[in-house]
LOGU-262781 format. One line per field, with one value per residue (C-alpha): x, y, z. Coordinates in steps of 0.2 Angstrom, whole numbers. Layout:
<rs>
X (X	...)
Y (Y	...)
Z (Z	...)
</rs>
This chain:
<rs>
X (-34	-22	-28	-46	-41	-33	-48	-59	-49	-48	-67	-71	-59	-67	-85	-80	-73	-88	-102	-113	-100	-107	-123	-114	-104	-119	-122	-104	-106	-122	-113	-100	-83	-82	-79	-62	-56	-61	-52	-36	-37	-40	-25	-14	-18	-17	-1	7	2	9	26	27	23	36	49	45	43	55	67	64	50	44	34	16	0	-15	-19	-23	-26	-44	-42	-44	-59	-77	-83	-99	-89	-80	-90	-89	-87	-70	-64	-68	-59	-44	-44	-44	-28	-14	1	18	30	48	52	67	65	66	54	42	43	40	25	18	19	10	-4	-6	-23	-17	-3	-16	-27	-12	-9	-27	-27	-13	-22	-38	-28	-21	-39	-45	-32	-36	-54	-49	-38	-53	-62	-48	-49	-60	-76	-85	-103	-114	-132	-143	-162	-174	-193	-205	-224	-238	-255	-269	-282	-271	-265	-248	-241	-229	-212	-196	-185	-167	-157	-140	-129	-111	-103	-86	-82	-66	-61	-47	-33	-38	-54	-65	-76	-76	-89	-93	-109	-116	-134	-142	-161	-164	-182	-189	-206	-209	-222	-232	-219	-201	-196	-183	-175	-160	-155	-138	-130	-113	-111	-97	-97	-85	-87	-72	-71	-59	-58	-65	-61	-48	-34	-27	-40	-54	-62	-60	-41	-39	-47	-35	-20	-26	-28	-10	-4	-15	-6	11	5	-1	15	25	13	14	33	34	22	32	47	36	27	44	50	35	37	55	52	38	49	64	52	45	63	66	51	57	73	64	54	70	78	62	62	80	77	62	73	87	74	68	86	89	73	78	96	89	76	89	100	86	87	81	68	80	85	66	63	76	67	51	59	66	49	41	54	51	33	36	48	35	22	34	37	19	15	29	24	6	12	23	9	-3	10	14	-5	-5	10	1	-13	-1	7	-10	-9	-23	-21	-22	-6	10	24	42	54	73	83	99	92	94	112	116	109	119	135	132	132	125	126	132	122	134	121	115	97	99	107	94	80	87	89	71	63	71	69	55	41	26	34	36	17	13	24	15	-2	3	6	-11	-19	-11	-17	-35	-34	-28	-43	-55	-49	-51	-70	-71	-67	-82	-88	-84	-87	-84	-97	-95	-104	-106	-118	-118	-134	-136	-153	-159	-152	-134	-119	-123	-104	-101	-106	-106	-95	-104	-120	-111	-121	-110	-111	-100	-102	-98	-108	-104	-110	-107	-100	-115	-117	-101	-107	-106	-88	-84	-89	-79	-64	-64	-65	-50	-41	-45	-40	-23	-20	-25	-13	1	-2	-3	14	23	15	22	39	39	32	46	59	52	51	70	76	66	73	91	88	80	94	107	96	95	113	117	104	112	130	122	113	128	138	124	124	142	140	124	134	148	135	127	143	149	133	131	148	145	129	137	150	136	141	126	107	96	87	104	106	88	90	106	97	82	94	103	87	81	98	98	81	85	100	91	77	90	98	81	75	91	88	70	75	89	78	63	75	81	63	59	73	70	85	78	77	68	72	91	95	95	91	89	108	114	121	108	118	132	128	114	123	131	149	155	149	157	161	150	158	161	147	152	154	153	148	147	149	133	130	121	103	107	118	103	91	103	105)
Y (177	184	172	177	196	191	181	196	208	197	194	212	216	202	208	226	220	209	222	220	208	194	196	196	180	171	164	157	149	141	133	126	118	102	85	84	100	94	77	86	98	83	73	88	91	72	69	84	77	60	68	78	63	52	65	66	48	39	54	51	54	43	46	41	41	29	31	16	12	16	32	44	36	39	25	23	18	3	-12	-30	-35	-26	-34	-51	-47	-42	-59	-68	-59	-71	-59	-67	-60	-64	-57	-55	-53	-34	-34	-45	-33	-18	-26	-32	-14	-8	-21	-30	-28	-31	-18	-5	-8	-4	12	17	13	26	38	37	39	55	60	58	70	82	81	85	99	106	108	121	131	147	141	154	153	165	165	176	178	190	191	203	205	215	218	206	219	224	241	247	247	233	230	220	212	207	199	191	185	178	170	163	151	145	131	136	126	130	120	136	142	159	165	180	183	197	199	211	215	227	233	245	250	252	261	272	276	275	273	261	255	243	234	226	218	211	199	190	176	166	150	144	130	135	119	103	101	115	114	97	89	95	81	91	94	75	70	80	73	56	58	65	50	38	45	42	24	22	28	15	1	5	6	-10	-18	-12	-22	-37	-37	-36	-50	-61	-58	-63	-78	-84	-81	-91	-105	-106	-107	-121	-130	-128	-135	-150	-152	-153	-165	-176	-176	-181	-195	-201	-202	-210	-224	-226	-229	-241	-251	-252	-259	-271	-278	-280	-291	-300	-319	-328	-326	-318	-304	-302	-298	-284	-277	-277	-267	-255	-253	-250	-237	-229	-227	-219	-207	-203	-200	-188	-178	-176	-171	-159	-151	-149	-141	-129	-123	-121	-111	-101	-96	-91	-80	-72	-67	-60	-50	-44	-53	-62	-81	-83	-74	-83	-80	-85	-84	-80	-96	-85	-78	-95	-96	-79	-84	-100	-90	-78	-92	-90	-73	-74	-66	-62	-58	-64	-64	-50	-38	-42	-39	-22	-16	-22	-12	3	-1	-13	-2	-12	-13	6	8	-3	8	23	16	12	31	34	24	35	51	44	40	58	65	53	60	77	74	74	93	106	112	130	139	157	164	181	190	207	214	229	235	248	255	267	273	271	262	245	240	253	253	264	256	266	256	239	228	216	203	191	178	161	145	132	115	108	91	84	68	61	43	43	50	37	23	31	33	15	9	19	12	-6	-1	6	-11	-20	-10	-13	-32	-30	-21	-34	-48	-38	-38	-56	-61	-51	-59	-76	-72	-67	-81	-93	-84	-86	-105	-108	-99	-110	-125	-121	-117	-134	-142	-134	-140	-157	-158	-152	-166	-178	-173	-177	-194	-198	-194	-206	-219	-218	-220	-235	-244	-243	-250	-264	-268	-269	-280	-291	-287	-276	-278	-267	-261	-254	-244	-238	-233	-223	-214	-209	-203	-192	-184	-181	-173	-162	-156	-154	-144	-131	-131	-128	-114	-105	-108	-101	-85	-84	-86	-73	-60	-63	-61	-44	-39	-44	-33	-18	-20	-25	-11	-18	-2	-8	-15	-34	-33	-52	-53	-39	-40	-29	-29	-19	-1	-6	-12	1	4	1	-16	-32	-44	-60	-77	-81	-90	-109	-115	-132	-148	-146	-160	-168	-163	-175	-170	-167	-152	-144	-147	-139	-123)
Z (91	79	66	69	66	50	44	49	39	24	24	25	11	1	4	-1	-17	-20	-20	-36	-43	-33	-43	-59	-55	-51	-68	-69	-52	-57	-72	-61	-66	-76	-67	-76	-68	-51	-54	-59	-44	-32	-40	-39	-20	-16	-25	-16	1	-3	-9	7	18	9	11	30	33	20	17	-1	-14	-29	-44	-40	-49	-50	-68	-78	-97	-94	-83	-98	-105	-103	-91	-101	-116	-108	-112	-106	-124	-125	-109	-116	-132	-123	-114	-131	-138	-142	-140	-136	-122	-119	-102	-91	-72	-73	-88	-78	-63	-74	-82	-65	-58	-73	-75	-58	-50	-33	-35	-42	-27	-15	-25	-23	-4	-2	-13	-3	13	6	0	18	24	11	17	35	29	20	36	42	26	25	18	8	3	-7	-12	-22	-25	-34	-34	-43	-39	-45	-38	-41	-46	-61	-54	-60	-43	-39	-31	-34	-21	-24	-10	-8	6	8	23	28	42	49	61	72	78	96	93	90	76	68	56	46	36	25	20	8	5	-9	-11	-26	-30	-49	-59	-48	-34	-37	-19	-14	2	6	21	24	39	43	58	66	79	88	98	108	121	135	145	138	120	119	107	103	114	102	92	75	79	83	67	57	68	65	46	45	54	44	28	36	39	22	15	25	20	2	2	11	-1	-16	-9	-4	-21	-31	-20	-24	-43	-42	-32	-43	-58	-52	-46	-63	-70	-58	-64	-82	-77	-69	-85	-95	-83	-83	-102	-103	-90	-101	-117	-107	-101	-119	-125	-111	-115	-133	-129	-117	-129	-142	-130	-122	-126	-110	-97	-85	-98	-102	-83	-85	-100	-91	-77	-89	-98	-81	-77	-94	-91	-73	-81	-95	-81	-71	-87	-91	-74	-73	-89	-83	-66	-76	-87	-72	-63	-78	-80	-62	-65	-80	-69	-56	-69	-75	-92	-100	-98	-117	-121	-123	-110	-112	-98	-100	-95	-93	-77	-69	-76	-69	-52	-52	-57	-43	-30	-12	-6	13	27	42	55	72	78	91	80	66	78	84	66	62	76	68	49	47	41	47	64	64	61	75	87	81	83	101	103	95	109	122	113	113	131	135	125	134	151	144	143	162	162	163	146	147	131	125	114	106	91	83	70	60	50	37	31	18	2	7	0	6	6	20	38	52	66	79	76	80	92	101	115	123	136	144	144	157	157	174	176	185	174	167	166	147	148	161	149	135	146	152	134	130	144	138	120	127	135	119	109	122	121	102	101	112	101	85	93	98	81	72	83	79	61	61	71	59	44	50	54	37	29	37	33	15	13	20	9	-6	-2	2	-15	-24	-17	-20	-38	-40	-32	-43	-59	-53	-49	-66	-75	-64	-64	-82	-85	-73	-81	-98	-90	-83	-65	-61	-62	-73	-57	-51	-67	-66	-48	-52	-66	-55	-41	-54	-60	-42	-37	-52	-48	-29	-33	-43	-30	-16	-25	-28	-10	-3	-13	-7	11	10	2	14	29	21	19	37	44	33	22	6	-7	-23	-33	-35	-52	-51	-32	-30	-33	-22	-4	5	21	13	18	29	44	56	52	70	74	81	67	68	65	46	37	35	17	11	20	39	52	59	77	89	94	112	107	98	113	125	115)
</rs>
C-alpha cells in the first residue's frame, strides 16, 4: 500500500500544478511528437534493456544496434530500380578471413534477422514494463450554444479531465481521475458555475491471482525471461555464424587448391602425351599414347568441373556475405598457408568432462533448462486458479461545486466505500482443463529437457570421434602424399627405362593429385570438427583475434582437473573390429 500512497500523492501534486495549464498544453499535445522522436526513444529504451540483460546473463555487454544502410532513409524513396542497380555493380573485393567476417556481420541478411529478433524480444519486454508505469490520460472539450429564436441569451461549456492508472506488483490496479465542467452564461446573465470531482479507486485480488500468480505479473516475468533467452540465442548465433563463415572460407580455399592441383595434373598429362607421341613408332607404343590422351581428357574434365564447382561455391559465399553476386571476390591464399603452419591444435578432453562443461556453458542448453523452470511456474499459476476469487474493491470521491477554486477540495466532503467481492468456486471445470493441460505441458518439457541432454551428449561424443577420425585421416593422407610423390618419381624413371607401362605412370600421377587434394581437405575438416566441438561445449569465443587458430580450451577448463591421456600424433596401429564392438 505504500506504493499506492506515493502514487496518490504524486497524482494530486500533478493535478494541482496542472490547473488551467492542462488547457494551454492541449494544442501541443494535439500536434504530437514526430515519428523520428518516438523511434529514437524506443531504441534508447530497448538498447538499455539489452545491455542490462547481457550484463546479467553473459556478464559482459557488447555494442548493439539494428541500423542498416537504409535505416536513415525515407522508405518511400527506396525503389526497386535502385536495388536492381546495386545487384549490377562490378566492384572487386580482396578479403582475408577477418575482413570476410566483418563484411558478413555488416551485410548478412540472416545476421540482421537475428539482431532484429533480439530487438523485438527487448521491445516486447518494454511493452510489458509500460503496463506497470503510471499512465496519464487527459481530455478537453468546449461547446458554445445560442438560442434558436435569436435572443441574446446563451451559454458556454468547457470541460476537461485527467486520469492516472497504475498496475501494482501485487496484481491490483490503482486509478485516479479528475473531471471539470465549467459553465458560463454570456450576454444577458453573467452567471457561472463550476463542478469538479476527484476520484480514487483500488481493485486488489486477495486470493486467486495475488502477486506473482497474477496473469499480468506473469506476463512481465515471462517477457523478462524471454529477453534473457534471446540474449543467449543471439550470443550463440554470433559464434555459430562466425564459425560458418570461417568454415566456408577455408572450404573455398581447399577448392582453390584442388583447382590448381587439377590444372597442374592436366598440364602434366598434356606433356606426357606429347612425349609419348614423339616416341611412338609401333602399334604397342601407339596404345600407350591413346591411354595417355584418354587420361589427359579425364584430367581436363576434372579441371573444368572443379572450376565450375568453385565458382558456384563462391557465388553462394557472396550471398552469405550479403554481396551482390556480380561483384568480384578474391580470397587470400596465405590464410591456408597459415592454417597449415599452425598444424592440428590438440583437444585433450574426454566425453564425460565435455558434457558436464556443456551443461554449464552451452547457451542453448541453458535456455532449455530455464524453459523447464518456466513450465513449473505455469503449473503453479494454473493450480492457483482453483482458489476462490476474493477481491478488495475500494473507491473515494471528492466533489467541488460553485464559484470556487476548482483545484482545491474540502476533504470533509469525501465519499468513500470499500468492500469485498467473493466468487465462490462452484464451477472450476475450466480451471481443471487448464491445470491438466499445464501438467501435460510440464511432462513434455521434462521429456524435452532430457532429450536435449541426450542429444548434447551424443553430439559431443560424435564430435570427439569425428575429431579422432579426421586427425588420423590427416596423418594417413600426409603419409599417402609422401608415397605418391615417390611413386611418381620411380614409375617415371622406370617408364623411361622401358620397365614400366604408361598406365603405371598415369595411375601414379592420379594418385598424387588425389593425395594432394585429400591432405588439404583433411586439414580443413579437422579444423571444422575441432571448432564445432568447441561450439557444442560452449568454449568457442569468436570475438578472439584469429579464433580459428586458437586453443579455446586454454582458460576454459577448470584449473584443478585430472589430466587426460595425451593426444596421439602420427600413424596409429589398426585395431581389430571386435575391440571396438566391445567398448
